[in-house]
Residue frames as qw, qx, qy, qz and C-alpha x, y, z in Angstrom:
[[0.000, 0.885, 0.466, 0.000, 0.00, 0.00, 0.00],
 [0.305, -0.791, 0.113, 0.519, 2.85, 2.39, 0.84],
 [0.405, -0.119, 0.610, 0.671, 4.47, 1.63, -2.49],
 [0.211, 0.633, 0.665, 0.336, 1.21, 2.37, -4.32],
 [0.130, -0.942, -0.232, 0.204, 0.87, 5.74, -2.54],
 [0.426, -0.567, 0.350, 0.612, 4.51, 6.50, -3.26],
 [0.364, 0.168, 0.684, 0.610, 4.08, 5.71, -6.99],
 [0.085, 0.801, 0.565, 0.176, 0.83, 7.72, -7.18],
 [0.270, -0.870, -0.073, 0.407, 2.37, 10.69, -5.37],
 [0.349, -0.439, 0.475, 0.678, 5.39, 10.85, -7.70],
 [0.313, 0.399, 0.732, 0.455, 3.18, 10.20, -10.71],
 [0.010, 0.907, 0.419, -0.026, 1.03, 13.20, -9.82],
 [0.317, -0.773, 0.170, 0.522, 4.10, 15.37, -9.13],
 [0.417, -0.110, 0.636, 0.640, 5.63, 14.34, -12.46],
 [0.229, 0.627, 0.666, 0.332, 2.39, 15.10, -14.36],
 [0.114, -0.946, -0.225, 0.205, 2.05, 18.52, -12.70],
 [0.398, -0.614, 0.343, 0.589, 5.70, 19.30, -13.35],
 [0.369, 0.083, 0.683, 0.625, 5.63, 18.31, -17.05],
 [0.135, 0.778, 0.584, 0.188, 2.28, 20.04, -17.61],
 [0.213, -0.908, -0.066, 0.355, 3.65, 23.18, -15.95],
 [0.416, -0.398, 0.496, 0.650, 6.84, 23.01, -18.05],
 [0.326, 0.393, 0.704, 0.494, 4.79, 22.58, -21.24],
 [0.022, 0.900, 0.435, 0.027, 2.55, 25.51, -20.39],
 [0.328, -0.780, 0.128, 0.518, 5.55, 27.67, -19.56],
 [0.376, -0.174, 0.596, 0.688, 7.23, 26.99, -22.89],
 [0.223, 0.588, 0.693, 0.353, 3.99, 27.53, -24.76],
 [0.099, -0.926, -0.341, 0.130, 3.44, 30.91, -23.14],
 [0.417, -0.586, 0.205, 0.664, 6.90, 32.42, -23.59],
 [0.544, 0.711, 0.333, 0.295, 6.95, 34.81, -26.52],
 [0.464, -0.502, 0.090, 0.724, 9.90, 37.08, -27.21],
 [0.425, 0.863, 0.245, 0.118, 9.71, 40.25, -29.29],
 [0.600, -0.124, 0.099, 0.784, 12.47, 42.51, -30.57],
 [0.169, 0.964, 0.206, -0.018, 12.69, 46.27, -31.07],
 [0.617, 0.204, 0.013, 0.760, 15.59, 48.12, -32.66],
 [0.219, -0.823, -0.333, 0.404, 15.50, 51.19, -30.41],
 [0.288, -0.411, 0.297, 0.813, 18.12, 53.06, -32.44],
 [0.086, 0.253, 0.706, 0.656, 16.13, 52.59, -35.64],
 [0.147, -0.744, -0.651, -0.007, 12.91, 53.55, -33.85],
 [0.278, -0.719, -0.140, 0.622, 14.49, 56.72, -32.45],
 [0.198, -0.280, 0.451, 0.824, 15.83, 57.70, -35.85],
 [0.028, 0.281, 0.796, 0.535, 12.60, 56.86, -37.69],
 [0.063, -0.741, -0.638, 0.201, 9.83, 58.42, -35.62],
 [0.229, 0.820, 0.223, 0.475, 8.94, 61.95, -36.64],
 [0.406, -0.910, 0.073, -0.050, 9.95, 63.45, -33.28],
 [0.789, -0.332, 0.304, 0.417, 13.27, 61.61, -33.55],
 [0.571, 0.476, 0.312, 0.592, 13.89, 63.09, -36.99],
 [0.056, -0.933, -0.098, -0.341, 13.13, 66.56, -35.61],
 [0.647, -0.727, 0.176, 0.151, 15.47, 65.99, -32.66],
 [0.775, -0.019, 0.328, 0.540, 18.23, 64.82, -34.99],
 [0.357, 0.729, 0.246, 0.530, 17.72, 67.90, -37.17],
 [0.320, -0.934, 0.027, -0.155, 18.01, 70.18, -34.11],
 [0.764, -0.499, 0.276, 0.303, 21.15, 68.37, -32.99],
 [0.707, 0.295, 0.321, 0.557, 22.72, 68.53, -36.44],
 [0.151, 0.883, 0.128, 0.425, 22.12, 72.28, -36.66],
 [0.481, -0.859, 0.171, -0.043, 23.62, 72.88, -33.24],
 [0.834, -0.231, 0.328, 0.379, 26.52, 70.51, -33.94],
 [0.604, 0.520, 0.268, 0.541, 27.28, 72.16, -37.29],
 [0.060, -0.952, -0.009, -0.301, 27.21, 75.63, -35.69],
 [0.631, -0.712, 0.293, 0.100, 29.64, 74.57, -32.96],
 [0.831, 0.056, 0.353, 0.427, 31.80, 72.74, -35.49],
 [0.420, 0.764, 0.168, 0.460, 31.97, 75.84, -37.69],
 [0.278, -0.933, 0.146, -0.176, 32.96, 78.02, -34.72],
 [0.771, -0.480, 0.362, 0.209, 35.63, 75.53, -33.66],
 [0.764, 0.338, 0.304, 0.457, 37.00, 75.25, -37.19],
 [0.184, 0.908, 0.010, 0.376, 37.34, 79.06, -37.36],
 [0.512, -0.810, 0.280, -0.055, 39.14, 79.07, -34.03],
 [0.863, -0.155, 0.370, 0.306, 41.41, 76.26, -35.15],
 [0.609, 0.620, 0.193, 0.454, 42.25, 78.10, -38.37],
 [0.080, -0.949, 0.127, -0.277, 43.14, 81.23, -36.38],
 [0.705, -0.605, 0.359, 0.091, 45.40, 79.22, -34.09],
 [0.839, 0.175, 0.328, 0.398, 47.15, 77.61, -37.07],
 [0.369, 0.825, 0.074, 0.420, 47.66, 81.03, -38.61],
 [0.350, -0.890, 0.244, -0.162, 49.10, 82.38, -35.36],
 [0.845, -0.326, 0.368, 0.211, 51.36, 79.34, -35.09],
 [0.730, 0.453, 0.242, 0.450, 52.66, 79.83, -38.65],
 [0.105, 0.920, -0.056, 0.374, 53.29, 83.52, -38.00],
 [0.606, -0.739, 0.294, -0.020, 55.07, 82.67, -34.77],
 [0.880, -0.052, 0.328, 0.340, 57.30, 80.16, -36.53],
 [0.547, 0.673, 0.139, 0.479, 58.21, 82.69, -39.22],
 [0.049, -0.891, 0.121, -0.435, 58.92, 85.50, -36.76],
 [0.813, -0.578, 0.023, 0.066, 60.50, 83.47, -33.96],
 [0.811, 0.148, 0.002, 0.566, 63.93, 83.57, -35.60],
 [0.260, 0.551, -0.031, 0.792, 64.08, 87.37, -35.37],
 [0.528, -0.761, -0.133, -0.351, 62.53, 87.66, -31.89],
 [0.044, 0.536, -0.697, 0.474, 64.54, 88.00, -28.75],
 [0.297, -0.061, -0.935, 0.181, 64.19, 85.24, -26.15],
 [0.143, 0.245, 0.592, -0.755, 61.78, 87.14, -23.94],
 [0.512, 0.299, -0.130, -0.794, 59.40, 88.05, -26.79],
 [0.490, 0.146, -0.806, -0.299, 59.58, 84.51, -28.20],
 [0.152, -0.122, -0.900, 0.389, 58.72, 83.01, -24.80],
 [0.299, 0.294, 0.373, -0.828, 55.83, 85.46, -24.35],
 [0.558, 0.281, -0.379, -0.683, 54.39, 84.74, -27.82],
 [0.409, 0.080, -0.906, -0.077, 54.81, 81.00, -27.30],
 [0.027, 0.190, 0.786, -0.588, 52.99, 81.20, -23.95],
 [0.446, 0.317, 0.097, -0.832, 50.15, 83.16, -25.59],
 [0.555, 0.227, -0.641, -0.480, 49.89, 80.57, -28.34],
 [0.271, -0.012, -0.940, 0.205, 49.91, 77.73, -25.81],
 [0.219, 0.240, 0.567, -0.757, 47.21, 79.47, -23.77],
 [0.543, 0.303, -0.195, -0.758, 45.06, 79.83, -26.88],
 [0.480, 0.139, -0.838, -0.220, 45.50, 76.12, -27.72],
 [0.091, -0.129, -0.874, 0.460, 44.44, 75.13, -24.20],
 [0.372, 0.302, 0.292, -0.828, 41.39, 77.40, -24.40],
 [0.557, 0.256, -0.511, -0.602, 40.51, 75.83, -27.75],
 [0.360, 0.027, -0.932, 0.042, 40.77, 72.32, -26.29],
 [0.091, 0.229, 0.707, -0.663, 38.57, 73.34, -23.35],
 [0.471, 0.320, -0.020, -0.822, 36.03, 74.92, -25.68],
 [0.504, 0.172, -0.751, -0.391, 35.99, 71.73, -27.77],
 [0.207, -0.100, -0.926, 0.299, 35.38, 69.58, -24.68],
 [0.248, 0.300, 0.466, -0.794, 32.61, 71.90, -23.46],
 [0.513, 0.283, -0.333, -0.739, 30.96, 71.82, -26.89],
 [0.429, 0.055, -0.887, -0.161, 31.02, 68.02, -26.96],
 [0.055, -0.209, -0.820, 0.529, 29.50, 67.86, -23.49],
 [0.354, 0.317, 0.181, -0.861, 26.79, 70.35, -24.45],
 [0.536, 0.199, -0.577, -0.583, 25.88, 68.36, -27.58],
 [0.337, -0.050, -0.935, 0.097, 25.72, 65.13, -25.57],
 [0.093, 0.273, 0.640, -0.712, 23.52, 66.77, -22.94],
 [0.458, 0.298, -0.117, -0.830, 21.24, 68.22, -25.61],
 [0.482, 0.107, -0.795, -0.351, 20.99, 64.77, -27.21],
 [0.172, -0.174, -0.897, 0.369, 20.02, 63.22, -23.85],
 [0.236, 0.313, 0.380, -0.838, 17.45, 65.96, -23.24],
 [0.519, 0.283, -0.332, -0.735, 15.89, 65.38, -26.64],
 [0.519, 0.120, -0.810, -0.245, 15.96, 61.56, -26.68],
 [0.006, 0.006, 0.866, -0.501, 15.02, 60.63, -23.11],
 [0.523, 0.253, 0.344, -0.738, 11.37, 61.72, -23.50],
 [0.649, 0.344, -0.468, -0.492, 11.21, 59.90, -26.83],
 [0.310, 0.187, -0.925, 0.117, 12.60, 56.72, -25.28],
 [0.261, 0.109, 0.716, -0.638, 9.97, 56.88, -22.54],
 [0.637, 0.344, 0.021, -0.689, 7.20, 57.26, -25.12],
 [0.565, 0.346, -0.698, -0.273, 8.62, 54.41, -27.21],
 [0.100, 0.108, -0.933, 0.327, 8.85, 52.15, -24.16],
 [0.470, 0.203, 0.483, -0.710, 5.22, 52.91, -23.31],
 [0.695, 0.386, -0.269, -0.544, 4.19, 51.91, -26.82],
 [0.394, 0.304, -0.867, -0.008, 6.32, 48.75, -26.63],
 [0.175, -0.004, 0.831, -0.528, 4.64, 47.79, -23.36],
 [0.613, 0.307, 0.227, -0.691, 1.22, 48.30, -24.87],
 [0.652, 0.403, -0.527, -0.367, 2.03, 46.24, -27.99],
 [0.210, 0.252, -0.923, 0.200, 3.61, 43.49, -25.88],
 [0.359, 0.101, 0.699, -0.610, 0.54, 43.27, -23.65],
 [0.672, 0.386, 0.022, -0.631, -1.87, 43.26, -26.60],
 [0.678, 0.445, -0.535, -0.237, 0.09, 40.69, -28.63],
 [0.940, -0.324, 0.014, -0.104, 0.98, 38.44, -25.69],
 [0.588, 0.524, -0.473, 0.395, 4.74, 38.94, -25.64],
 [0.770, -0.534, -0.263, 0.230, 6.40, 37.78, -22.44],
 [0.504, -0.564, 0.155, 0.636, 9.62, 39.70, -23.09],
 [0.529, 0.831, 0.086, 0.148, 10.70, 42.37, -25.56],
 [0.711, -0.367, 0.152, 0.581, 14.44, 42.71, -26.09],
 [0.104, 0.843, -0.243, -0.469, 16.59, 45.45, -27.59],
 [0.874, 0.337, 0.279, 0.211, 17.53, 44.30, -31.07],
 [0.121, 0.899, -0.376, -0.189, 21.02, 45.23, -32.07],
 [0.715, 0.490, -0.498, -0.013, 23.91, 43.50, -33.74],
 [0.132, 0.468, -0.770, 0.414, 25.71, 42.68, -30.50],
 [0.452, -0.139, 0.655, -0.589, 22.83, 41.22, -28.50],
 [0.788, 0.288, 0.417, -0.351, 20.42, 39.46, -30.87],
 [0.227, -0.328, 0.774, 0.491, 21.96, 37.15, -33.41],
 [0.152, -0.182, -0.812, -0.533, 18.69, 35.91, -34.86],
 [0.332, 0.306, 0.598, -0.663, 14.99, 36.58, -34.52],
 [0.317, 0.488, 0.772, 0.256, 11.93, 35.87, -36.57],
 [0.064, 0.256, 0.262, 0.929, 10.75, 38.79, -38.67],
 [0.411, -0.606, -0.542, -0.412, 7.27, 38.47, -37.15],
 [0.611, -0.606, -0.385, 0.334, 8.71, 39.12, -33.69],
 [0.368, 0.004, 0.002, 0.930, 10.41, 42.36, -34.73],
 [0.031, -0.788, -0.588, 0.181, 8.08, 45.06, -33.42],
 [0.326, -0.305, 0.074, 0.892, 10.16, 48.04, -34.55],
 [0.013, -0.225, -0.511, -0.829, 8.04, 49.10, -37.52],
 [0.344, -0.650, -0.655, -0.177, 4.83, 48.72, -35.53],
 [0.429, -0.591, -0.315, 0.606, 6.28, 50.88, -32.74],
 [0.204, -0.125, 0.247, 0.939, 7.29, 53.57, -35.24],
 [0.148, -0.419, -0.649, -0.618, 3.87, 53.50, -36.87],
 [0.409, -0.704, -0.577, 0.066, 1.98, 53.81, -33.57],
 [0.412, -0.449, -0.149, 0.779, 4.35, 56.51, -32.28],
 [0.112, 0.023, 0.350, 0.930, 3.88, 58.68, -35.38],
 [0.268, -0.554, -0.641, -0.459, 0.10, 58.33, -35.21],
 [0.492, -0.672, -0.496, 0.245, -0.05, 59.08, -31.49],
 [0.367, -0.670, -0.022, 0.645, 2.46, 61.96, -31.43],
 [0.517, 0.655, 0.365, 0.413, 1.81, 63.98, -34.60]]
C-alpha cells in the first residue's frame, strides 16, 4: 500500500511538473525592437536629430574658425621666432599655448553640451517608445521584448520584430 501511494504521489508530481513546463514553454513569446532605428525613424526623432545637427554644425563651424586662427598664429610665430629675442619669443609661445588650451577646453565643453542636448531630446522619446512597446507586448501576448542590435540578438523571426509597428503607432499618437 505504501508503495502504491509512493508511486501515485510521484506520478502526480511528475504530471504537474511536465504540464507546468509545457505551459511555460507555450506561453513564452519574445519580441524585438531596434531602439536606435525607432528613435531615428519616428517623426519626433527626426526633428530631434535635425536640431542636434544644426547645433553641432554651428559649434563645429565656430571651432574650425578658431582652429584656423590658431594655425595662422602658429605659422606667424614660426616665421617670426627667428628674429625675436628670447623674452618676446617666450611670451608669444605662452600666448599661443594658452590659446591652444582654451581651444581644447572649448571643444570639450561643446562636446558635453551636444551630448547633454541629445540626452534631453531623446530621453522623453525613449519613454514614449517604451510605453508603446509595453502596450504592444501586452496586446500581442509577448512575455519579453528585447533590444535588437547586432551585439545582443543574433537571430529573430521577422514576425517578432516590433520596430516598424512601434514607429507607426508613435507617429500616429504623437503627430
